[in-house]
Residue, then its C-alpha position, 0 to 999 in steps of 0.5 A: x329361353x328358360x324363364x326364371x321361376x316364381x320365388x315368392x316371399x315367405x308369406x306369399x309362399x304360405x298363401x301359394x301352398x295353401x291355395x294349391x292344397x285347397x284348390x287340389x281338394x276342391x277340384x278332386x271333389x268336383x271331378x269325382x264322377x264316373x269312378x271305376x269301382x267306387x270309391x276309387x279315384x279312377x275317373x275320366x276327368x281329373x284336373x287336380x294333376x294339372x294344378x300339381x304340374x303347373x305348381x312344379x313348373x312355375x315354382x320348384x321341384x322342391x315343392x314335390x312333397x306338397x303333391x303327396x300332402x294334397x293327394x293324401x288329403x283328397x283321398x281322406x276328405x273326398x272319399x274317406x278311408x276307403x283303402x288300407x292305410x298302406x294302399x292310401x299312402x301308395x296311391x298318393x306316392x305314385x302320382x307324386x313321383x309321376x308328376x315330379x318326373x314329368x316336371x323334371x323331364x320337361x324342365x331338364x332334358x327337354x328345356x320346356x319353357x313354362x311361359x308356354x310360348x312356342x309350338x315346340x313347347x306344346x308338342x313336347x308338353x303333350x307327348x311327354x304328358x301322354x307317356x307319363x300319365x300312361x305309365x302312371x295309369x298302368x302302375x296305379x291300376x296294377x297296384x290295386x289289381x295286385x292288392x285285389x281291390x280291382x278285379x283283373x277283368x277291369x284292368x284295361x278299362x280302368x287303365x284307359x279311364x285313369x289315363x284319359x282322365x289325368x291326360x285331359x286334366x293336365x292338357x286342359x288345366x296346366x296350359x291355362x295356369x301357365x299362360x295366366x301366371x306369366x310375368x305381367x298377366x296377359x290381357x285378352x285384347x278382344x272386344x266384349x261383343x266378339x267375346x260374347x259371340x265366341x262364348x255363344x258359339x261354344x254354347x251353341x256347339x255344345x247344344x248341337x252335339x248334346x242337346x239337339x238330338x239330330x243325330x248321334x252325339x259322336x257324329x257331331x262332335x267335330x262341330x266343337x272344332x269350329x269355335x276353338x279354331x275361331x278363338x285360336x285364330x283371333x286370340x292365340x293361346x290365351x283365348x284357346x286355353x279359356x275356350x278348352x276349359x269352357x268346353x270341358x266344363x260344358x261337356x261334363x255338365x252335358x253328360x251329367x244332364x244326359x245320364x250318359x254312362x262312364x264308357x260314353x264319357x271316356x269316349x267323349x274325353x278322347x274326342x275332347x283331347x283331340x279338340x284341346x290338342x288341336x286348339x293348343x297347337x293352333x293357338x300357339x302357332x298364331x301367338x308365335x306368328x304374332x310374336x315374330x311379327x312384333x320382332x320383325x317390326x322391332x328389327x325393321x325399326x332398328x334397321x331404319x335407325x341404323x340407316x339414319x345413323x349411317x346417314x348421319x355419319x356420312x353427313x358428319x364426314x362430308x361436313x368435316x371434309x367440306x368445312x376443313x378447307x374454309x376453316x383453313x382459309x379463315x386461319x390463313x386470312x387472319x394470319x395475313x391480317x396479323x402480318x399487315x397490322x404488325x408494323x402499325x401503332x400500339x393501338x392495334x395490339x388489342x386487335x392483334x390479341x383478338x386475332x391471335x385468339x381467333x387463330x387459336x380457335x380456328x386451329x382448334x376447330x380445324x383439328x376437331x373437324x379433321x379428327x371427327x372425319x378420321x373417326x367416322x372414316x376409320x373409327x380411330x384417332x391419334x392416341x396419346x397419354x394425356x393428363x386428366x386435369x389438363x383435359x378438364x381445364x381445357x374444356x372449362x377454358x373453352x366454355x368460359x364465355x358461355x359460363x359468363x353469358x349464362x351466369x353459370x358457376x363452375x367447380x373443378x374437382x380433380x386430384x393431381x395424383x390421377x394417372x394420365x389417360x390414353x385417349x385422343x385428346x380432340x375426341x375426348x374434348x369433343x365429348x366434354x364440350x358436348x356434355x358441358x353444353x348440354x348441362x348449360x342448356x339444361x339450366x337455362x330454365x332455372x333461376x340465376x344463382x342456382x346454376x352450377x356445373x361440377x367437373x370431377x374425376x376419380x380412379x375407377x378400378x385399376x385401369x380406368x379414370x371416371x370423369x363426371x359432369x354434374x349440373x343443378x338443372x331440372x334433371x332428365x324426364x323419364x321418357x327421355x332418359x329411357x332412350x337418351x343414348x339412342x340416335x335422334x333422341x333429344x329433348x331440345x326443339x332444335x337438337x338432332x339427338x346425335x351428340x350423346x350417341x356420338x359421344x358414347x361411340x367415342x368413349x366406347x371406342x377406347x373401351x370405356x362407357x358413358x352413362x347417366x347417373x341418378x342424383x338428388x338434384x339435376x343430372x350427372x353424366x359419367x364416362x370412363x377412360x383407360x389409363x396410360x398403364x391399361x392394356x389397349 
């Protein structure tokens, strides 16, 4: 996955470019050591190109002209007008073209991810950088040789020094900048004591190599692998990039204090390149492994939740099967009672009316159970064209007793011109019943007289009708809203957290969607249903 580029505001962009130019010149001044044929910029340590490559990878290739400005400014400010103007321009254009090519190749054909999170990215980055810096070294030194600025006998030495200087500068500097400019700067979760111990080990390793005098430095250089390996295993790529920068700076300080020649410095830099590349590969391997572990944990969580949902579906199906029979029996008994009291006196009319209502509700409950059982078993139901106002009115009638009991006012806003929707009536009434019940429960904590539910409907595009259930309650807490439609997410102590999950499944089964819409006061749930003229 290629992550989006950094696109700062106009003011932020001005600060970014200013910081880049100042940083480039400062790094060029600090690293202007052991130059071939002074005052040429051919040094065995050259971190400014790492800054340039990071800029192009993190922002845009359109910033390539700033590379020329930075290189030209560094030539003038750090070394002065030591070459003819034409050669100064060429000496600034060549790195600009090379590192623009490097960034374009990485971001283009190789699909390099600037987040620098995979082992693949590290291998591609190091290999491509080695090739491009090699071509640049040959071109740059070749131009100076043809212009008689450098003697031909110094060509090979100058190419090697230029190449290792730019290569190690990019391999050490660019990953550090890419890692620590990620969205949400990574935090090194390492105890302070352990971090101090790691730093002490790095410094101790540098002392053993350069300060102990036990044996020749080159024979002890492998000791630097030890702190890098420890830091990479404990802190991943974040710790490794910091460790390699510290070792690079320590190496330069050590060779300066030890009065080593330029040839020895080049050899040390080749050895450091091995340390840096090993650290990058190991650090990214550890980071990748940790990321895979987190992904596996998330997948396990999703699997556990799916299994729980599957269990809930089975439970709902079993309950539907088991409750269907007793509900049918209740209906039969009530009808028998109606027959038995049919010939009695007038005073029994009220009882008969009440039983008629019981029969209606039992029949409705039985239909709901059967429809839910069919839905969990097959995922479908009985589809028909139903008027929207009829659906909403039936839902309000069903909840009428709860409205009265909890002193909730209600309002219906449904134009008569709305087209019919193509749905399973029982399933949609179940969704409406769930949303209305949730709205009533949400308003129990507010004062009476301020409790109101509004059911509204409107056309939503050419093929859908949007139905909304709004309440004047306290709203949904952010921590609950983030996972509201996930199974088993609920703010009710006695709730199972399945109502909204099942409601969304019912709505989405017909091609609609169910969501929570933010309003000034209370909460509003909306869902869409296809019209009877929509394509199934």
